[in-house]
C-alpha positions in Angstrom: 16.5 -35.5 34.5 20.1 -34.4 34.9 20.8 -36.6 37.8 19.1 -39.7 36.4 19.0 -39.3 32.6 18.4 -43.0 31.9 15.2 -43.1 34.1 11.7 -42.2 33.0 10.7 -38.6 33.9 8.2 -38.3 36.7 4.7 -36.9 35.8 5.3 -33.6 37.8 8.4 -32.8 35.8 6.7 -33.7 32.5 3.8 -31.4 33.5 6.2 -28.5 34.3 8.0 -29.0 31.0 4.7 -28.9 29.1 3.3 -26.0 31.0 6.5 -23.9 30.7 6.7 -24.7 27.0 3.1 -23.8 26.4 3.3 -20.5 28.3 6.5 -19.5 26.5 5.5 -20.5 22.9 1.9 -19.5 23.6 3.0 -16.0 24.7 5.1 -15.7 21.5 2.2 -16.8 19.4 -0.1 -14.3 21.1 2.5 -11.6 20.4 2.7 -12.5 16.8 -1.1 -12.3 16.5 -1.2 -9.0 18.3 1.5 -7.5 16.2 0.8 -8.9 12.8 -2.7 -10.4 13.0 -1.2 -13.7 11.8 -1.8 -17.0 13.6 1.6 -18.6 14.3 0.3 -22.1 13.5 3.8 -23.7 13.7 4.2 -22.5 17.3 0.7 -23.8 18.2 1.6 -27.1 16.6 4.8 -27.3 18.6 2.8 -26.7 21.8 0.4 -29.5 20.9 3.2 -31.9 19.9 5.2 -31.3 23.1 2.0 -31.7 25.2 1.3 -34.9 23.5 4.9 -36.1 24.0 4.6 -35.3 27.7 1.4 -37.2 28.0 2.5 -40.3 26.1 6.2 -40.1 27.1 5.9 -41.5 30.6 8.3 -44.4 29.9 10.8 -42.4 27.8 14.2 -41.6 29.3 14.8 -38.0 30.2 17.6 -37.5 27.7 15.3 -38.7 24.9 12.5 -36.3 26.0 14.9 -33.4 25.7 16.2 -34.6 22.3 12.6 -35.1 21.0 11.6 -31.6 22.2 14.6 -30.1 20.4 13.6 -31.9 17.2 10.0 -30.6 17.5 11.2 -27.1 18.1 13.8 -27.0 15.3 11.3 -28.6 12.8 8.5 -26.2 13.6 10.8 -23.2 13.5 12.3 -24.2 10.2 8.9 -24.6 8.7 7.8 -21.2 10.1 10.9 -19.6 8.7 10.3 -21.0 5.3 6.6 -19.8 5.4 7.5 -16.3 6.6 10.8 -15.6 4.8 10.1 -17.7 1.7 9.3 -16.2 -1.7 6.7 -13.5 -1.7 3.2 -14.8 -2.3 1.3 -13.3 -5.2 0.1 -9.8 -4.3 2.1 -9.6 -1.1 5.4 -8.0 -0.3 8.3 -9.9 1.0 9.7 -8.9 4.4 12.9 -8.0 2.6 11.1 -5.6 0.3 9.9 -3.4 3.1 10.8 0.2 2.6 12.2 2.2 5.6 10.1 5.3 6.1 10.6 8.5 8.1 7.6 8.2 10.5 7.2 12.0 11.0 7.2 12.9 7.3 5.9 9.6 5.9 8.5 9.6 3.2 11.3 7.3 2.4 14.5 8.1 4.3 16.5 8.5 1.1 14.2 11.4 0.1 14.0 13.0 3.6 16.0 16.2 4.2 19.4 15.6 5.8 18.3 17.1 9.2 15.5 14.5 9.6 17.5 11.3 8.8 
C-alpha cells in the first residue's frame, strides 16, 4: 500500500489487515469482558465493519482503505467513550465517582492511619 497507494489492495493484504485488526480489537474486547463483565459492543462493531470493508473493498485504493479504517476506529472509540464516561446511569456510579480504598484495611485512604497511606 505504501509503494502503490493509488492501486487496489491485493486480497492477501486485505486479509492480513482484517485478521490483525480482529485479533487486536478482539483481544481488547475479551479483556474488557474479563475485567468488567461488560461486552465492548463498539469494538465488536468495529471488527465487523473493518472485516466488511476488507471484503467489499477490493477495488478501493490503499490510501482510502487506511482512511476508512481510521474513520471506523475513531467513530467507534468516540461512541464507546461517550457510553462509558458519559453521565452516570440511574443507580450506577460514574467512573469519576470511584473512591480510592486502602486494600488492606478496606477503608478510604483519607481515613487510613498515616503509616498505611
